[in-house]
N, C-alpha and C positions, 0 to 999 in steps of 0.2 A: 931857691930851686927845690930844696927838699920839701918845703911846704906845698909847692905846686904838685910835685910828684905824689905826695901823700894824698892829696885830694883826687888826683887822677886815678890813683890805685883804688881809693875808696869808691869812686864812681864806677869803675870797671867791676869791682867785686860786687857792688850793689846791683848793677845791671845783670851780671851773671846769675846772682842769687834770684833775682826777679824772674828771669827767663826760665830757670830750672824749676822754680816754684810754680809758675803758671803751667808749664808742661806737666808736671806731676799732678797738679790740681785737676787739669783736664782729663788725664788718664784715669785718675781715681773717680772722677765724676762719670766718665764713660763706663767704667766697670761697674759702678753702682747702678747706673741706668740699665745695664744689660742684665746683671745678675739679681738685683733687688729692685724691681720696678715699683713695688708698693712703697718702699722707703724713699726712692728717688722722687716720687710724686709729692712727698711731703717736704723734701729738701729743696727741690727745684720745681716749684709749682708752675712757674711761667714758661717752662720749656717743654711741657707736656701738651701735645695736640691730639685731639680726638677726631677720628674719621668714622664713616659708617661701619667699617669692618674692624675697628680697633683704634689704638692710639700709638703714638710714637714720640720720642724725645728729640728735640732739636738741640744739638750740642753747642751751636753758636750762640744760643741765648744764655749760656752759662758764662759768657765772656765778662760780664760786669762783675760777677763774683770773683772770677779768676783775676781780674784786673785789681780789685781791692786787695786780694791776697798778695799779688805781685808787688804792688806799691808798698805794702807793709813789710815784705821781705827786703825790698830795696832799702827802705829807711833803717831797718834793723842792721843790715849788713854794712851800710854806710857809716852809721854811728859806731858800730863795733870796730870797724877798721880805723876810723878817725881817732877814737880814744886809744886804741892799741898803739897806733903810730905816734900819737902825741905823748904817750907815756915813755917811749924810747928816746925822745928828743931831750 
């Protein structure tokens, strides 16, 4: 029973870390797009669209990069919690 709860707790902590990391990544990406558009064109080239009167950024196209960061945060948090819990047993 303790081993099952250890994995459930690790999955919940990993999912929470993933969600928080994706939200923070999107907020940082949006603020870079607003305040530093020249830098944002280099960081997020696929999300910049040009029109006749100027260009704009599409924040939903940053989703793939945010997903990679979120999966990485999930794996780190899961491994950290699993090792921490297994050291106590």
